[in-house]
N, C-alpha and C positions, 0 to 999 in steps of 0.2 A: 591919659584925661577921657572919656564915654562920650558921646557924641550921640546927640537924641536932634534928630531932625523935627524941628517944631513943627510941622506938618502930625509928625506921630504924635507929641505929645498933644497936639487937637483932639484926634481921635482919642484916642486915652485916655483926656476927660470925660469924653461923652461914653464908654465903658467902664471908668472907673464906679463903684458901691458908690453910694451917698456917706458909709463910713469909717472912709478911707480919702487920706489927703494926699490931691495931687504933689503938693511940694516933696510928703514920705515916700511917695513911689519914684520922685528924681533923686529921694538923697538916696534911697538903699539903689538906685542905679546906677548909681557911681562910688559902690562899695565892692572891694572884693568880695568873690564869692568864695563861701566857708566851704574846703576840702572836704572831701566827703569819700566812703567808703564803705561794702557790701563785704560784709564777711563770707568766703563758699564752704558752705556747710558739706559740701560733698566731699571738701577734703578735710577740714580740720572742722572743731565746735566752736561757738563764740569765744568763750569763759578759757577755752585753752589757745584762742588764738588773742585776746586779748592783755592776758597771761604772758603770752607770749614777747606780745610788742610795748608792753608798759616796761617790761624788764632792760629795754632799749629805751625807755623816757618816753614811747610816745603816750600825748592822752587822747582820753576820750570822751564823746560827749554825744548820748543815745539818738537815734532820728526817731522820736516818736511813732513816726507809720511802720516803719520795718527794725522788727528786732532786730537782723543781723547788722542791720545799717548806722553806722557812727560819723559823723563829723570826727575831724582827728585834729591833734596840731601833732608834728613829726620833729620840730626840730631844724635842724640843718640835714636830717637824711633827704633824700628824694627816692618816696615810696617807689615810681617805676621802675626803677634801677637797683631796688632791692633779690635780694634774692627769693625770699617771701612770696615776691609778686609774679615773679620768676615760676614758680614752684606753683604758679593756681591758689593759691593760700587768700586772697583777698582781688577785689574789682574797684579800679579807682570809679566812682559812678557817682553823680552829683546827687544830692539829696531829694529832689523832686522827682527826678527819672525813677524811684523806687517806687513809688505810689501806684503806676497802672498796671503790674502782677499782681499788687497786693489786693487792688481792689474787682481784677478779672475772676482770679485763681481758688474756685470751690473745691469741700471734699467729691470725687469722684471722678472727676475733670478726666480723659481717658486721651482726649485726641485735641490738639492745642495746634491755631494757627497764628504765629506771627509773622504780621504781613509788611514788615518792611525791618529788617534784623538787624543790619550790620550800627554799631560796629559788634553789638552783642551783647550789653549791658543787663538786656531787663531778658532776652532768650537766657541767657544763663542766669539769672535770676530762677526765671521763672523753671528751670533745668532743677536746681535745684529743693526751690520749693515741690517738687513735682521728684523729687528723690531719682533723678535718672530714671521713673518712672513711666509709663506710658509712652504716648507717640506726640513731639510737638515739631509740628513744620516750620522750618526758620525757613524767609524768602529776602532778597535780596535783589533789588532792581539795577545796583550801580557793578559792573562787574566787578572794577578794583576795589570797590566792597566788600564780594562774596568773599575772596582773599582774606581779608579783615576778618570778618567771621570768624570763617572754620580756625584761623590761629586762636583768637580766642577762645572758642567751646573747644579746643585740641588742649589749652591752658589750664582753660579750668577745670579740666573732668568732665565734660558733657556727653554722653553716650546714648542720649534719646532723641537726638534730631535727624530729620531728613530736609537735608539741603536742597534751595531749589532759588530759579534764579530767572525770575518772570517780572514783567509789568502785571502787580498785585491785583489788577482791573481782569484780571481773567481767573481769580478764585473763583468767584461763585458761579461762574461754567464749566468748573472742572473740578471743584471742589463743594459741588453743588450741596448742603444738608447736609453736611460731611461731619462736623467740625463743633464738640462739645462747649469749646471755647473759642473768639478771634483778640487779639489786641490789635485795633490798628492804631500805633504810632505812629500818625503821618506826617506827610513832609509838611513846611509850614513856613512862616516868614521866619520865625523863629524870635520873633520880638521880646520874650522869657529869658535871651542867653548874650544883655548883652553885655552883666554883670562878668562874662569869661570873655568875652569879646567884643571889648572896646568900640567898634567900628558898625558893629552888625547892622546898624540901625544909621547909618550915616546916609542913607541912600534910599532912604524908606521910599517906597513906593504905590501908595492905593490898587492902581492899576495891575501892579504885579500882587498883590495878597486877591484880589477879584478872580485874578487867574489862576491863583494857588488855590484856591474856595473851588474849584468849579472841577479839579482834581481830586480834592476833597469828598467831594460829593460821588465824584464816579467811586471811589475809594470804597469808602461806606457802603455803597450799595454792596460794590462787591464780598464785600465782609460778610452786611447780615444774608445775605443768597447761601452763600458757605457756613451760615450758623446752620446744628439742627434744631428743631421747636424745640422751647425748651433751655435752648442755649446764650451762653452770655458771650457781652460783644464786650474791651472798653472803648473808645476812640481815645485820644490822645493827643495832644503838641506840647512842644514848648514856645507856643503866642499866646497876645492875650484879649487880639480882635475879638467881638463878640462872631466876624463875619466868617472867620477860620472856628469857630468853636462853636459855639452856642445855635446860630445859624446852619451849620451843617447837620446837627441833629433835627433842628426843625424838621430841615429838608426832608432827613429820613422819615419822622414821624407821619410828613405830608402824604409823603410815596405809600407808603408800608401800613399808617393805621391803624386799629386795634390789632396787628401782629409786634408792633412796637411797645415798649414799654422802659418808662427811665422810671432807673432804679437809686434810690437816695443813698450817696456816698457821707452822709452827716456822722450816721455813728462808725465810722471806717476804723478813726483810732481818736482819741483824746483828744480837743480841739478842733477835729473838722470843720464844727460849727462857724468855727471863724470863716471857712473860706467858701462853704455853701451856697449857691445860690438856690433859687427856689425850685427854680427843677430839678434839685436834688444834685448838680453839678461841683465841682470841686474847680473853681477860679481861682486860685495863686496867684495871688498878687506878691511880687518880692517882700514888702515888706511885712508880711503876716507873719511868718517863719523864717522869715530874714534866708534867703533860700533861692531858685532859681524861680522865674516865673513859671506856671506851668498851667493846663485845664487837663480831667479827667472826666470824663463819665460813663457811666455803666447802663447796657443796656440790656436786658432778656429780649427773648423772639417767643414770642406768646404761642403761635401757632405757625402754620407751613406758609411759604407764600408760592406762587409759578413761578419757574424757571422764565430768566426772560433772552433766552437761546438755545438750539438744540441742543443734547446728550453732545457733548463730544468721543469720536470714535478715540475707542483703546489706543495706547500703544503698544504695535506689536513686539517688538524685541524690548529682552530685559534678559541681561548677558547672568547671572547671579542663577545660581542652581540650589534648594535644598538639603542643608550636610541633609547625609543618614545621620541611624540611632549612632550606629559605629565608632562615625567620624565628631558628631558631638561627644561621645564619652572619649575619645584619645582626645580634641581639646581640652575636656574641661581636668582630665587626668594632668595634661602640661602645664597646664595654667596652677592645678594646685600645687606642683612639680616645682615650678620657675617661681610663681610667687606669692604660695600659700593661702590662694584665692579661689572661691568656687565662680562658677561659667556665671555670671549673673541672668536674670531673663531676661528674653525675648527667641531670635531665633537665629539658628547659626546658615551663614550662606556663606556657596564656593563662587569665585570667579579664577579660573584658572589655578592658580597654584596659592591665590589669598584665602585668604577666612577675615568672615564680616558677622558682628554681631548687631543686626536689625532690631530696633524700638518693637517692645513689645506692640502686638496688634500693627501691625503695618501692613499687613500682608492685601485687604481688604484696598489697598490704597495702589500698590502695582499695576500699571496700566494708566492709570488715571492722569498723569501728565510725567512728564524728563524729570527728573533728580541729580541734582548735580553732588552729591555724596549721601552716601545710608548709614547711618548710625556710626557706628565704630569697626576700623579696619584694624580686627585682633595681631593675625600676624603673620608672615608668607613660609611656607610648606618649600625649603629650600633641601639640598641633596645633604648635609647636615643637620637636618632636624626643621624642627619649628623655630625659625626668626619673630622674636617679639615686636613689632611695632611699638615707636613710643607714644604714639593716642592712646597707646593701650595700657600700658605703666602708667598715664598720667589721669590715665581714669580707674584704672582698679587698685593705684597701689600697690605695696608690695608689705607683705610681713617681716617684722625687727628679722626672725632671723634671716632671711632670704635677699637680705638687703646688701649693699657694703658701704656702710657710714665712711663720708668723708669731712675734714674741719670745715670751715667757713671759708678761709682761704682758697681750699682746693676747690671748694664750690665755686666761692667765685670763680677760680679758673677758668673752671669746666667751661660754665656757662658762657666767660667769652673765649669759647672753642680751641680752648688749650690741652695738650695733653699733661698729665698730673705725672712728677716724679714720686716714685717710692722709695723708702729708707732699705736702704739695703738690697739683696734681690732673696729672690724666691722663684719658685718655679710656676709657670705659668699657669693662670685659672681660668683663663679666656673670657668669654662677656658674663660680665656681672651687671648687676644693675646698682645704680650709685646714689644714695639718699643723703640727705642731709636734713637734720633734726628730726630724722623719720619722716620726711616726705621724700616722693621720687624728686632725683632732679634728671634722669632717662641713663641710654648705655653707654656702658665704659668698658674695652678689653684689657682684661690684665694679663700682660705680657709679660711679668715676674720683677720687671726694674719701672715701671710705667705705667698709667692707664689711659690708655689709646682714645681720645673724644670720638663719640661715634653720636653726640645729640648732632640730629639734624641740619644740616648750614643755612637754612632759613630761621632757627631759633637762634643761633648765634648772637650774643649781645654786642655794641663797642664796647660799653661800661654797665659794669654790676658794683655796687657800693655794697661794699664791711660797716657791719653794725657799726 
């Protein structure tokens, strides 16, 4: 049973638009949240995914603001434990949270910053919208959530990110007027999440909201400073009060004046006008689209603004060196031989005996700040030749003639960390790229009578469900 604090209800009554009813808001807060997912077009087309899952009895309803997004019903299936989820074919993502990337990205945006990325739903959505091109800096302040973020980027086959681990208030200083686009999905009081967390508002506290709003003002200043003149920022929250939403945007306008322009989201999708405020923001109350509560605002930076601190010193030590043309040719030839794939756009770098593919356009950002992880680790140069990394397989895929297709029960066993027994015995074939349904599972070593499981241990699951 949902727990709504009476002080929260009184606060909402003041912010709720006149055309919406408080009793409808309370009613929708008590309803279960509709399950939603986003198809990962880095790996599979929307039509192919829908056809594949409808054959298993899944039902879909299109989310109006995201062509890759769907509300779904999966019967008795457990979507998070199915093989397709582990292969990165889809991301379980609340419908409203698909809005910020749709509002933000425009053609030609090559340098994008996601200031609060974990667990990665919007980051992976933007990577797919960018087709893994350009540079996407994905920041997360919480050290425990950085690992979760990286795991999701790897599962979804994302290769154009540079991961950072900072309090996002530093970006205005370290990446001053460097970014084409900035997403600030700000930490908030989470008032819109009550449909999936009935206790979210049990201890609602106005002082806590005031404290959060102060942090949000600092973060939006940093985001605006990191933005190039002409660039676009989206500010979003999963909360409903005006103090954390409209008031934060008004703070930005008051501070930077004519450099700030609010751009209306009224025509972002059919029906957006139902949630559009006078300023052009989307204030999504749960009863409007039967979704989570959310807030989205789009800001364009019309002119440069002054730095607010001295330019920081460059980081001196960078442990990577650019690969030679000969090394690039050798790696490209090996990828073609092993995967049937061409080397993607980007730049090839070397650290010790490791080969890394950095995102396009990353070089100007070297030395600006410390990065947790850059791009994609392709392979290790071992004494037995090139050893491909799991994350490279997940991002690049494999042509049908290069993969070793397994059955569904074998795929289940593999993802649960087990070896796969083979009928009969044949000559050992060494390391193979295992696939199911034409999509990569990971590496296995063919030993003649079995496939030895080489899935990274941290990716092994306790439970994988069959169709």
